[in-house]
N, C-alpha and C positions, 0 to 999 in steps of 0.2 A: 615097872612097865617099860618095855623096849620101844623106842621111837624109830620109825622107819620113814625115810624120805626118798623120793624118786623124782628125777628131773630128766626129761627126754627131749631130744631134737630129732625130728623126722621129716622126710620129704615123701611125696606121693606122686608116682607116675602112673596114670590110669589110661585105660583103653589104648594100649600100644598094639596096633594091628599086626597079627601074624598072617592072616588071610582074610577073606571076606566074612568068615564066620567066627574065627578064633582071635582072642586078644589076651594080653597080659596086663596085670597090675603089679607094680613093684614099689615097695615101701622100705627103704633103708632107714636105720635108726642108730643113734649113739645115745647112751644114757648113763647117768650117774646114780648110784644107789647107796644109801647108808642104812645100816641096821644096828642100832645101839652105837657102839664105838667103831664098828667095822665099816669100811667103805669099798666101793668098787666102780670101775669104769668098764663099760661093755659096748659091743656093737651087735646089732641083729638085723635081720631082713626078712621080709615077707614077699613071696613071689606067687601070684595067683594066675592060673590059666583057666580061661572060661570060654564058653561058646555062646554066641548071641542067642537069645530066646530059649536058653536052657537053664533050668533052676539049679543045676549042679555045677560045681567048680572044684578045682584042686588047689590047695595052698601048701607051699613048702615054707617052713619057718626054720631059720638058723639063728644061733646065739653063740657068741664067743666073748669070753672075758678078756679085756685088754690088760688091766691091772686091778687085782681084787684081793681083798682079805676075806671075802665072804665065800663059803663053800658053795659049789664044788670047785673052787679055785678058778683056773682059767680054762676049764674044759670046754670043748666044742660040743654043743647039743643041737639036735635037729629033730623035726617031726614033719609029718605030712597029714594034712587035714582034708576031709571031704566036706564041702559046704553045700547047704541047701538054702536058697533064697525063697522065702514065702512070697506068693504073688500079692501085689497091691493094686488097689483101684484108684489111687490118688492121681490127680491130673497135675501136670507141671506146666 
């Protein structure tokens, strides 16, 4: 059985105003990963742009290996996500 360990450090910057109705959320990360005898250090980030009172938002995700033995080596990967937030009726 192969053992996998994951340790992450992240920050979160939320509700950064771009205008009266648009805002950004930014989450940078640095993480350490082991898989069996292989290890790796990585950095990643999530950047979300959203509009107030709109259930849809867009998130860009980037990932870059800093020093790794785990495939795909230190390749740069990215993706774009379309998010939908389901309405809630809870009171804060």
